[in-house]
C-alpha positions in Angstrom: 0.2 0.1 0.1 0.9 3.6 -1.0 1.8 5.5 2.2 1.6 9.2 2.7 2.9 11.8 4.5 1.3 15.3 5.3 4.3 18.1 4.2 4.0 21.4 6.8 4.0 24.6 4.5 7.4 25.7 4.0 6.6 29.2 5.7 5.3 27.2 9.0 9.1 25.8 9.2 11.1 28.4 7.5 9.6 31.5 8.4 8.5 33.9 5.5 9.9 33.0 1.6 12.8 35.1 0.4 12.1 35.5 -3.4 15.1 36.1 -5.2 15.1 37.7 -8.5 17.6 38.5 -11.1 15.4 39.7 -14.1 17.8 40.6 -17.0 16.1 43.6 -19.4 15.6 42.0 -22.8 16.6 45.2 -24.4 19.7 44.7 -22.6 20.1 41.3 -24.0 19.1 41.7 -27.7 21.5 40.4 -30.2 21.5 41.4 -33.9 18.3 39.8 -35.9 16.7 38.3 -32.7 13.1 37.6 -32.8 11.4 38.3 -30.3 10.9 35.2 -28.4 14.9 34.6 -28.4 15.3 38.1 -27.2 12.6 37.8 -24.2 14.2 34.1 -23.4 17.5 35.8 -22.7 15.3 37.4 -19.8 15.9 34.7 -17.2 15.2 34.5 -13.4 16.9 33.2 -10.8 15.0 30.6 -8.2 15.5 31.4 -4.6 17.1 28.6 -2.1 15.4 27.2 0.6 16.7 27.5 4.3 20.7 25.8 4.2 21.0 25.6 0.7 24.0 26.0 -0.9 23.1 25.5 -4.8 20.1 24.2 -6.9 18.7 22.7 -10.4 15.3 23.1 -12.0 14.3 20.2 -13.6 10.6 20.2 -14.7 8.2 23.0 -15.4 4.3 23.0 -16.3 2.4 25.5 -18.2 1.9 27.7 -15.5 5.1 28.7 -14.4 5.8 25.9 -11.3 9.3 24.5 -11.5 10.2 21.6 -9.3 14.1 20.3 -9.0 16.2 20.3 -6.1 18.2 22.1 -3.8 21.5 20.8 -2.3 22.9 22.2 1.4 26.8 22.4 1.6 27.5 18.5 1.7 25.4 18.4 -1.7 22.7 16.7 0.1 19.8 16.9 -2.4 16.5 18.0 -1.1 13.3 17.9 -3.8 11.6 21.5 -4.2 9.2 23.0 -5.6 9.2 26.6 -6.7 5.8 28.7 -6.8 5.2 31.7 -8.8 4.2 34.8 -6.8 3.3 37.3 -9.6 5.2 38.0 -12.8 8.9 36.7 -12.4 9.1 36.3 -8.5 8.9 32.6 -7.2 9.0 31.4 -3.5 10.6 28.0 -2.8 9.2 25.1 -0.9 11.0 22.0 0.6 9.7 19.1 -0.4 12.0 16.5 1.7 9.9 16.8 5.1 9.6 13.3 5.2 10.5 11.5 8.3 13.7 9.8 7.7 14.6 11.3 4.3 18.1 11.3 3.5 18.0 12.6 -0.1 15.7 13.4 -2.5 14.7 15.0 -6.3 11.5 16.5 -7.8 11.4 15.4 -12.0 8.4 16.5 -13.1 5.6 18.3 -12.3 2.0 18.3 -13.7 -0.6 20.7 -15.0 -2.4 20.6 -11.7 1.1 20.8 -9.9 1.7 17.4 -8.7 4.9 16.5 -8.5 6.9 13.4 -9.2 10.5 12.3 -8.1 12.1 10.1 -5.9 13.1 10.4 -2.0 15.3 7.6 -0.2 13.0 6.7 2.9 15.0 3.9 3.9 17.7 1.0 3.7 16.5 -0.2 0.1 17.6 3.1 -1.5 15.5 6.0 -3.6 11.6 5.2 -3.7 9.2 6.5 -6.3 7.6 9.4 -4.6 4.3 12.0 -5.8 3.9 15.4 -3.8 0.5 16.5 -4.0 -0.8 20.0 -3.1 -3.4 20.1 -0.2 -4.7 23.2 -1.7 -3.8 25.2 1.3 -0.3 25.9 0.9 1.3 22.6 1.7 2.2 19.5 0.0 1.1 15.4 0.8 4.0 12.7 0.5 2.8 9.8 -1.5 5.5 6.8 -1.9 4.4 4.8 -5.0 4.5 1.0 -4.6 7.6 -0.5 -5.8 7.9 -3.9 -3.3 11.0 -2.3 -1.4 13.3 -2.4 -4.8 14.7 1.0 -5.9 12.7 3.0 -8.1 12.0 6.8 -9.4 9.0 8.8 -11.0 10.4 10.2 -13.7 7.0 11.8 -15.6 3.8 12.4 -15.0 0.7 13.6 -17.1 -2.2 15.3 -16.6 -4.1 12.8 -14.9 -1.6 11.9 -12.1 -0.2 8.9 -14.1 3.6 8.5 -13.1 6.3 6.5 -15.2 9.2 5.6 -14.3 11.2 2.3 -13.4 11.9 -0.1 -10.4 15.6 -1.3 -10.1 15.7 -4.8 -8.8 18.8 -6.0 -7.7 20.0 -8.7 -10.1 17.2 -8.0 -12.6 17.0 -6.2 -15.4 15.4 -2.5 -15.0 11.8 -2.4 -15.2 9.9 0.5 -16.9 6.5 1.3 -15.3 3.3 2.9 -15.3 1.5 3.9 -11.6 -2.1 4.8 -12.2 -4.0 6.6 -9.1 -6.7 4.8 -7.5 -9.2 7.3 -7.2 -9.0 6.9 -3.2 -5.9 9.6 -2.7 -3.0 6.7 -3.6 -1.9 4.5 -6.2 -2.1 1.4 -7.5 0.5 -1.2 -8.1 3.2 -0.3 -11.1 2.3 -2.0 -14.0 5.4 -3.4 -16.3 5.6 -2.2 -19.9 6.3 -4.9 -22.4 10.0 -5.4 -23.5 11.1 -4.6 -26.8 12.8 -8.4 -27.1 14.4 -10.7 -24.8 17.5 -9.5 -25.5 16.3 -5.5 -24.9 15.0 -6.2 -21.6 16.4 -3.4 -19.3 14.6 -0.1 -20.0 13.7 3.3 -18.6 10.1 5.4 -18.9 11.1 8.9 -19.4 8.1 10.7 -20.4 4.4 10.3 -21.3 1.6 12.4 -23.1 -2.1 13.1 -21.8 -3.1 10.3 -24.5 -1.0 7.7 -22.2 1.6 7.2 -24.7 5.2 6.5 -22.9 8.8 7.3 -24.3 12.1 5.6 -23.2 14.9 3.5 -23.6 16.1 -0.3 -23.6 19.0 -1.4 -23.3 20.5 -4.9 -24.9 21.8 -7.2 -22.3 25.5 -6.5 -22.7 24.6 -2.5 -22.7 26.4 -2.5 -26.0 23.4 -1.6 -28.0 19.9 0.5 -27.0 16.7 2.0 -28.6 14.6 4.7 -28.4 11.3 3.4 -27.7 7.4 4.3 -27.4 4.5 2.3 -25.4 1.4 2.9 -26.9 -1.8 1.5 -24.6 -3.2 -1.5 -26.1 -6.2 -2.1 -23.9 -7.0 -4.2 -20.7 -3.8 -2.0 -19.2 -1.9 -3.5 -21.7 0.6 -1.8 -23.9 2.4 -2.1 -27.4 6.1 -1.3 -27.9 7.3 0.7 -31.1 11.3 0.5 -32.3 11.9 4.1 -33.1 15.5 3.2 -34.3 18.5 5.3 -35.0 20.1 8.0 -37.1 21.7 6.4 -40.2 24.4 3.8 -39.2 23.6 4.3 -35.6 23.5 1.0 -32.7 22.5 3.5 -29.9 19.6 5.7 -29.3 17.2 7.1 -26.2 13.6 8.1 -25.7 13.8 11.2 -23.3 10.5 12.9 -23.6 7.4 13.0 -25.5 5.0 15.9 -26.6 1.4 16.3 -27.0 1.6 15.3 -31.0 3.2 11.9 -30.0 7.0 13.3 -31.5 9.5 11.7 -29.1 13.2 13.7 -28.7 16.2 12.1 -27.5 19.5 10.9 -28.8 21.4 8.6 -31.1 24.6 7.5 -32.4 25.1 7.9 -36.0 24.7 11.0 -37.9 27.7 13.2 -36.9 28.2 11.4 -33.7 25.8 10.7 -30.5 23.1 14.0 -30.3 20.0 14.7 -30.1 17.3 13.6 -32.5 13.7 14.0 -33.2 11.5 11.3 -33.8 7.9 12.2 -35.5 4.5 9.8 -36.1 4.2 9.1 -39.7 0.4 8.9 -39.7 0.1 5.4 -40.4 0.4 4.0 -36.4 4.3 4.0 -36.7 7.1 6.8 -36.6 9.4 8.1 -39.4 13.5 8.2 -39.2 14.8 10.4 -36.9 15.9 13.9 -37.3 19.2 14.8 -36.0 19.4 18.1 -34.4 21.7 20.9 -35.0 24.2 22.8 -32.8 24.4 26.1 -32.2 26.6 28.0 -34.5 29.9 27.0 -34.2 29.0 24.0 -31.9 30.3 20.8 -32.3 27.0 18.7 -30.7 23.4 19.0 -29.5 21.9 17.3 -26.8 18.5 17.4 -25.5 16.9 16.8 -22.0 13.5 15.9 -23.4 10.5 18.1 -24.9 7.4 20.3 -24.0 4.0 19.7 -24.1 4.2 22.2 -27.2 7.1 20.6 -29.1 10.3 22.9 -27.7 12.9 20.8 -27.3 15.3 21.8 -23.7 18.8 20.7 -23.6 22.5 21.9 -24.2 24.7 22.5 -27.1 27.7 24.1 -27.3 29.1 27.2 -29.3 32.1 28.0 -30.6 33.3 29.3 -27.1 33.4 25.4 -26.3 31.1 26.0 -23.1 27.8 24.3 -22.5 25.1 26.3 -23.2 21.6 25.9 -22.2 19.4 25.6 -25.4 15.8 25.4 -26.6 15.1 24.1 -29.9 12.5 25.7 -31.3 9.9 24.0 -33.9 9.8 26.0 -37.2 6.7 25.9 -39.1 8.0 24.1 -42.3 9.3 21.3 -40.4 12.9 21.2 -38.7 14.2 22.8 -35.6 16.1 26.1 -34.7 18.6 26.4 -31.7 18.3 29.5 -29.4 21.0 30.2 -27.2 19.1 31.2 -23.7 22.2 31.1 -21.4 25.6 31.7 -22.7 28.6 29.8 -21.6 27.6 27.2 -18.2 23.8 26.2 -18.7 21.4 23.5 -18.9 17.8 23.7 -20.3 15.9 20.4 -18.4 12.6 21.0 -19.1 10.1 23.2 -21.5 6.4 23.9 -21.3 3.9 26.8 -22.3 6.3 30.0 -22.3 8.6 28.6 -19.8 11.9 26.8 -19.8 13.4 25.5 -16.8 17.3 24.7 -15.9 20.5 25.4 -14.3 23.2 27.9 -14.4 26.8 27.1 -13.6 29.1 29.8 -14.6 32.3 28.4 -16.2 34.3 30.1 -13.3 32.1 28.7 -10.4 31.2 24.8 -9.2 27.7 26.0 -7.4 24.3 25.5 -9.5 22.0 27.9 -9.9 18.7 26.9 -10.8 16.7 29.4 -13.4 13.5 29.8 -15.6 13.3 31.5 -18.7 10.5 33.0 -20.0 9.6 32.7 -23.7 
């Protein structure tokens, strides 16, 4: 049975939350030829730390601008955190790690209703898949998803609260699974997603769309090959799996997210190396060939972190300066994607939804991450 725990409002534990705001004027950051969307995206908001925090990373965002991730203390212990908008370009941070005995936690995704998915270390078995649900009074209720005592994590959550992730039983292949709300405030037992083949039986689920299609990856038993896949509901709780293949000449690919149109973002070798790829439905029940994402001008690689419901692909590319740049690949009307540099040197974009992209800055001269959100 899923265990639930109430987490008091952050204000009850830490006093008044201070929203730390670094709003950069778009006019000061305009570049020649930049579109209005690009110029606006350059105005980034640094998200505040919770009490005792030294650094932070933003890993998920919803279309309302709610951001999730983690704050780390000076000993690098992560605490799951949600950042709530408090007016335009202002945020308050809420520590979600108030679970008795939790030594480490992380929030990976948030749905339109503000329900958060991630993991928390609550016992000797290691990380447990976790959901944090707003209680409507400024607090959150933590729900540990059923996982039979084996380590696991919740990676994505759809608008109905359906969660996908994996369970990692010792000595067995990783199991990509789905948890469905039971209608009583908890979750049912995890349902395994069908394997690709006997040799490709170890997998992870990384994204889910509102129709219930799931994107993820299977690895071969010897770990020399992998495949990006999509699972589609097949009725009666079953699923059907589609092998998305690789870029030409490749042997490895990963599925990292799926948007509202069923497009999958991930990575593949082949092409110009191991880098970003997007697979689009072919209109016949399958998927077309992978489209390789191009890096920023002067760069040599492009690596996505997933894909937003509206098709914007967040991730990382290098520029001619060889530093990592937080990047958003914006869909073009005629097909393809255009990379937009969000951060300059020292950044990664991890999630996108609506007008928001969330990520982390690590300036070249520092080692402390700064959670940020860009508003497009």
